Structures are given as structure tokens and as C-alpha cells.
N, C-alpha and C positions, 0 to 999 in steps of 0.2 A: 498589385503594385504597378504604377505606370512607369514610363521610361524616365521621367524626371526623377522619381524617387530612386530608381535603380542607379542612375548616375550619381545621385547624392550619396548613396551607400558606398559606391566605388571611390568617390572623392575622400570620404572619411577614412579610407584605408591607407591613404598616403602616409609615409613615414613622418613622424612629428619632427619639426625643425624649429630650433630657437629662432626667434625673430625679434627685431627691435620693437619696443612698445609703440604701437600706432595710436593715433587719436581714436577715441571711442567711435565705434561704427554704428551707433544707434540709428543714424540716418539710413543705413543699409538694411536695417531690420524692419519687418512688417510692423504696422501700427499695433497689432495685437500683442507684440512683445512688450511694448511700453504699457499697454493695458494690463498685461499679466503682472508686470513689475509693480504697478500701482495696486492691483488687487491683493498682492501678497505682502506689500510693504517691503519688497526685496531690494537688493542693490546689485550692481554689476561688479564682479570681481575680475581684476585684470592681472595677468602674469606674463611671463616670457613666451608662453604658447598661445596667448590670445585672451579671451574672456568668456565668462559664463555668468549665470544668475545665482545669487545666494540669498536664501531667506532664513532668518534666525528668529527664534522665539523661546522664552524661558517659561517653564511650568513649575508650579509649587508641588504638584503631585505627578507621578509617585515620588515619595521621599527616598532619599539615599538609603540603600541597605548596607549593613555592616557584616560582611561574610566572615564566618569562622573558617580557618584554613582546613580543618578536618572535614567540614561539610563541603567546602569548595572542591576538595579532592574528588568528591563523587561526581562532579561535572566533567572531570578530565576523561579523555579516552581510556578505555580499559587497556591495561598493559603499559600505561605510562610509567617510565622508570622514575623511581623516587617521587611518587605522586604527591606526598605530603610536602616535600620541599618545593616542588613546582607550584602547588597550591598556595603555599606561604608567600611566594613571590608575587602572586596575583591577588593577594588578600586586600590590597589597597584599592577601594572602589573608585578612587579618583584616577586610577590608571586604566579604567574600563572605557571602551568605546562601543556603543551599540550601533549596529549598522543594518539598514534595510534598503533594498533597491526596487525601483519600478523600471520595467524593461519593455522592449519592443516585442517580446515573445517569451515563451517558456522553453523553447527548444534548446537554448544555449548555442554554443558554437560561434564562429566568426561573424555570422550575420545578425547576431542579437546585441543590441546596445542597452546599456544601463543609462537611460536618459535622465533619470532622477535618482540621486544617491542621498539618502538621509542618514545622518549620524547624530548621536546624542551622547551626552556625558553628564555626570553629576557635577553640579556647580551651585554653590551658595545654598546647599540644603535641598535643592530641587533639581530639575532636569533641563539642561540646555539642549535645544534641538537646532540643528543647522541642516539645510537642504540645498544641494547643488543641482542645478538644472541646465540642460543643454537646450538653448533656444533654437539651435540648428545643429546638425550632426558634426559640423566642423569645429564645434566648441568642445568636443570630447577631450582633446589633449589638455586643454586648460583645466577642465574639471578633474581629470585624473591626477594631474600634478598637485592640485589643491588637496585632494583626498589623501595622497601619499604623504603630504606634509602634516596633515591632521593625525594620520595614523602613527606617524613617527613619535608623536608626543604622548600617545596612549597605546601601549603595546598589547593590551588585553582586549581582544575582539569578542564581542557577544552578539550572537545572531540567532535566528530561528530558521533552521534549514540552510544556514549559510555555508556549511561545509560542503553541501551537495550542490547548491545553486549559486548563491550570491557571490561568494568569494572565488570559486572557479571561473565564473563569468568575468569578474573584474580582472582576474589574472590574465585571462585571454585578451581582454581589451588592452591591458598594459603591454602584453607581448606584441599586439598588433601595432602599437605606436613605434616599436623598434627604437625607442629613445628614453622612455620614462620607466624606470624600474619600479615595481610595486614595493611598498613597505610591508613585507609579510609580518603578520602578528606573531609575537613570541608565544602567545597562548590564545587558542581559539575555543571559546565556550559556546557550543551549539545547544540551545535549550530544547530543540525539538525531540531529541532522543530521550532525555529524562522525562519530558512531558508525556511521551507515549507510554513509558513504563508506569508513570504515576497515575494517569487519568484515562487511558484508553479503556481499562476495565469498567469504569463508570460512565464515560461519555461516548465511547466509540470513536467519534471524531475529535481530533486534537488540533483543529485549525485555531489560529490565534484568536479569532473573534469568538469562537465557541468557548475557549478557555476564559476569555474576558467575561463572558456572560455567566458561565457556570462555576468558575473557580475563583477568579479575581473579584467578581461582583456577584452578590446574591441578595436574598431578602434582608439580610442584616446589614449589608454595607453596599453602597453604590459607587461606581467609578465616577471620576470627575469628567469623563467624556462619554459620549454616546454615539453608537453607530447606526442609529435609527434612520439617518439620511445618508449613510455611507454608500459609495458607488460600488458597482459590481466589478471586482478586480479583473474579470475576463474582458471587460470593455476598455481597460486602460491603454493597451497598445494602440487601438484604433483612435482613441481620443488624441493621443500624441501625433499619430500620422495626420489626422484631420487638422491639427494645429500647424504642423509643418506646411500643409498646403494652403495656409492662410485662414483656417477656421477660427472660431471664437475661442477666447482665452478662458472663459468662465468654467468649462468642464475641467480644465487643468487645475483650477483652484481646488476642486474636489479631489483630484489626484494627490495634491500636496497634503490636504487634510487627511486623506486615507493613509498616506505614508507616515504622517505625524502620529496618528493614532497607533499604527503598528509599532513605532518606536516607543511610545509611552506604554503600550501593552507589553512590549518586550522587557522594558525596565521593571515594570510591576511584576512580571512573571519571574524574573530573576530573584526578586525579593521573596516572592511566595515560595519558590522551590527551596531556597536556602533556609527559610524559616522552617519549612517542613523537614528538611534534612537535620536542622538543629534539634527538632523534636525527635527525630529518629535516633539521634545520638543521646537523647536524654538530657540535653543541656537545660539548666534550671531557668534560664531566661527565655526559653522558647515556649510557644503555646503547647499545652499538654496534649498528647495524641489521643487521649480518651474523649476529647471533644470533637474529633475529626470524623469525617465520613468513613465507615468501615471499608468501603471500596478504595478510598484513598490510602488507608492504612495497608490494605493488601498490596496496592501498587508500590508503596514505599518499602514493604517487606521484600518484594521481588527485587527491587533496585538494590537494597542493602545486601541481599543474598548474592546477587551477581557481582557486586563490587567488593566482595571479600569481607563482609561484616556479618558472619553467621549468627553470632550471639544476639545482636540487635535485630536481625531478621527474624529469628525465632521468637523473640519477645513480641515483636510487632504482629507476626502471624497469630500468636495466641490472643492478643488483644483484638485483632480483627475478627477472629472466630467468636470470641465472647460477645462482641458488639453486634453480631448478626450479619451474615453475608447471604446473597442469593445462592440458591442451590448449586448451580454449576460452578460458581466462583468458590463456594465453600469447599467443594470437593478438590478444586485445584489447590486451595490453601492447605487443606488437610494432607494432600499428597506431598507438597513441598515441605511442610512442617515435619511430616514423618521421615522424609529423607534427611533433614537436618538433625532430627533426634537420633536417627540411625548412625550418622557420621560421628555423633558425640557419644555413641554407645549407650544412649538412653532408650533401651529396648522396651521398657515399660510403657513409655509414652508412644513410641513408634508403633508397637503392636496394638495399643488401644485405638490409635488413629486408623490403622489398617482394618481393624474389626469394624469400625464405624463405616468405612468406605465399603467394606464387603456387605454390610447390611443395607447400604443405601440403595442397591439395585432392587432388593425385595420391596423396600418402601416405595420406590419409584414405580414398580410394576403394580402395586396395590392402588396407586394414585394416578393411574393412566389418564383419567378424565381431567385431572387437575394440572398435569404437566405436559409439556410438548414432547413429541416423538424424539426430537433431537436431545432433549434433556434426559429422557429415559435411556437413550443409546449411550450418552456420555457416562451416565451412572453405571451402566453395565460394564463399560470399558474400565472405569475406575475400580469396580468390584473385582474384575478379573485380575487386574494388576495387583490389587491389594492381597488377593488370595495367593498370588505367586510370591509376593514379598513375605507373607506369613509362612509359606512353605519353606522359603530359603531360611527364615529365622529358625523355624522348628528343626530343620535338618542340621544346620551348621552351628547354631548357637545354643538352643535349648536341648539339643541331642534327643529329640523326640520324633524319630522317623515316622511313627504311625500317624502323628498329627500332621507332619509334612505331607504324607501321602493323602490324608484326608483333605487338606487344603488344595493340593494339586488336583485331586479328583473333582472337588467343588469348582475349581477354576475351569477345568475342561467341560464340565456340565454346563456352566454358565456360558462359556464360549459357544458351545454347540447350539444352545437355545437362542443366543443372540444372532448367530449365523442363520438359523432357521427362520427367525423373525425379520431378517434383513437389517439387523441392527449393527452389523459390522461387515466391512468389505471382505469378500471371499479370500482374496490374496493375503490380506493381513491376518485373517482368522487362521488360514492354513499355516502361516509362519509361526504364529503364537502357539497353535496346537502342537506343532512339531516340537517346539521347545518344551512345552509342558509334558508331552508324552515321553520325551527323553528323560526328564526328571523322574517321572513315575516309574519308568522301566528301571532306572538306576536304583530307586527305592525298593522295587520288587526284587532285584538281584541281591540287595542287601538282606532283605528278609528271607530270601531263599537259603542263606547261610547263617543268619543270626536269629531269626524269629519265625513265626508262623505266617506263611505267605497268604493264607486266607484272609488275613486282616486287610490286605490290600484290595480285596474284591468286594468290600462292603459297599462301595459305590457302583459296582457292576460296570466299571469303566474299561478294565482290561480283561 
């Protein structure tokens, strides 16, 4: 950054002061500013703090979603008091405001500016997008005032990673003005977190453009927009700095389009997630979950479980397992499902799942050429845990201490084999073995007084 840019940053930190509306200062702006206005079909917005650029466009898609308050409550932060009542107050989609920013960097802090703030809302059955742009850094106060007024009309903020980045950054910028208070949203729905729970098992990456490609659009349906000529987001800050130095306006038109697609993707994602939640609740007007990807069902199961919907989570886990899951995910689903069944005291289902997990390690060892080493190791860990759970069941519920001892011995044998083959870290193996050995010693003491202790030595473990 050269000296001129540094002084511009310092100037932008001056306290905001109301000033009389002055004549339009287009003559003071570079020619490229007028060119950008023409490229975007934008207009200059003026208020008591100055002026900035605004570009508006309406899109027929994505269409407005109609959220059910029960599904909407799953988007609220965990621990929200009276989540159903809060969700009901946010159930009117016309009160939603989608927001996405383009900034001068990703570090945040007082030196990062949101030079382009895009907002969108449902209007006339489609999506109205409006984008505020700072043609120079001293237009920030005007932009922030306009944004605050827009947010006051729609109190439900919807973002993608906005709780961690966009909104904290904007709050910092408002504080830096020392005059313009932010209009804090009454409810903030950040879609990144449910997206991770739902689609990370299938996709790995849950960047918005990846979700657009693999979740919102696929072979059966195409989005109304395409990112085939989208710009690399890492280049956006430099494009803006080049523009401030008098560079061409054309690259910024691509930034506007990028921001526009982010907003449309965000709105479409909200509809997709809520439709999936409706399916998870078994609503009759929702797409039936039997037609969905098994990995999506697994993700939905986890989310339902974490949000206090164990009955629906259990049903969805069962459906995902019947539909067919990859080996490592199948074991995770079986483990979670077994725990849910245990909490509901359905020990018949829980023990059958633990037996399947216990046998999985044997199957994985037989198929070493067909599975990865990592998959074999995870199967062994799942089998050891399942054996321990079976031991707990047989000792405390079934009152069959000899079976509990057998399961514990089996778990110790598997653990030692895994440690010998390098399938489990030594420190972790030592901790698990100590726990299992204590259990076996307790069972041995029981048999010393209640039954024949030689039964315990069948596995030649102690």
C-alpha cells in the first residue's frame, strides 16, 4: 500500500459528522466512476453524510420460501430460550433481509472496509437485490446510514458465515464512525452452520458455490445463474484498490455480479434447508426423504439429534441406513442410532447395532485389499467401543456378567491387535485399556464370590 492509500485510510477514520447536502460531486470523481455507474445502471444515493452508489435488480428466481416455524426453530442458535416462539416471530419471509459483503481483506479489524454491501429481500414473488458501493473510502458513512435504515425495516438477518465475519465487521465499521448506530437484527440466521451439518459428510467443502453446484443445482434441475465466468474471490480486494487508484471499472462489474450470485445462492439455500427440515419433520407438503441422498439424510439426522428431536433423528438414521451409506459413515450412523435406542431403553435395537459394529472390524480385516488403512482403523475403533457398550449392557441390564466379561475380553484383544498394527495411538490405547481392565477386574472379583472364576480366563486375558 503506497502513502496515498495510507492517508486515505486515515481520512476514512474521521468521526462522521452531519453536513448540509451539497451539490453532487460527480465532477470531483474520476471518469471511471461515471463509467461504472453506466455499466451497472446504478444511481447515486445522497443523504446527510454524503453519497454512495446504489444498484438495484429484481430476479424471478429463487422464489420466495414459506418457512414453518417448527423448521425455522432449527436454524436458531442452540440454547435459544423459547425457540419456537422466536421462530414464529421470524416466520414471515417478508421480514427477512439477506446480506453479503465484499471487503478489502479477510482479516477483519479496524483496517478492513466493506466497500460493497449487498442486500436482498423477497418482493413480488421474486428476489429484489440492492447493492451499496463506496466509490471512495470517504463514502463509507453514507453507505452505513443507508444500510441501517434498510435493516430497520426487515429485522431478520440471513447470512452465510455472517455471524463470524460480515456482521462483526459491519459493527466495527459502525463503531468507527462514532455517530451512526448499527441497527442490530432481532434474529440472525447464519446458514453456514446447518449447511456444514447437512452436507459436509457428502461434499466435504460447503462453500456457497459448491452448494450451488451439488445441492441447489444438479442433473435434474439447473439454476437460473451460472458461475462459469465468476471471478476468483481472492482477487476482489486488489480489484477495488486498483479502482481507487484510477484503474478500469470493468473488473468491478464482475465483483457486483459475484456478490449478486452470492445473494441469490443464499436465498435459494434458505429455501432448500427449510424444505429439508420440513421433510425431517414429516410434513405432508414436503419432499419425501426417501428420495433424498442417503448422506443428506445422515446429515439431517445429526442435526435433528443435536437440536433435541431424537424421535425424528432416529427415524432418519434408520432410513439413511436402509438407503445405503459408505462404510465409514454407516458406522457413525449405527453408533449414533445405537445411543438413541439406548436412551429410549430399546436395548433390542441397540445391541443388534453394537453387534454389527463389533463384526465390522472382522469384515474390514478380511477385505484389507478393498478398503483403506484409515477405514480399517476406524472399523477397529468402532468395534472396540461397541464391545465395551455390550459389556455394559450385559453387566448392568441383562445381568449376565459372564457375557460382560466375554465382551470386555474381546475388546481388550481387539485393542491390543490394533495397537500392535499401528491402528490406534499408543496414548489413547493405554487409556482405553486401563478402563477395560478395571471393568474386567471388577467382574473377576464378582465371580470370586458368586461364580467360578475360571470362566473369566477363557480369553486368557487376565
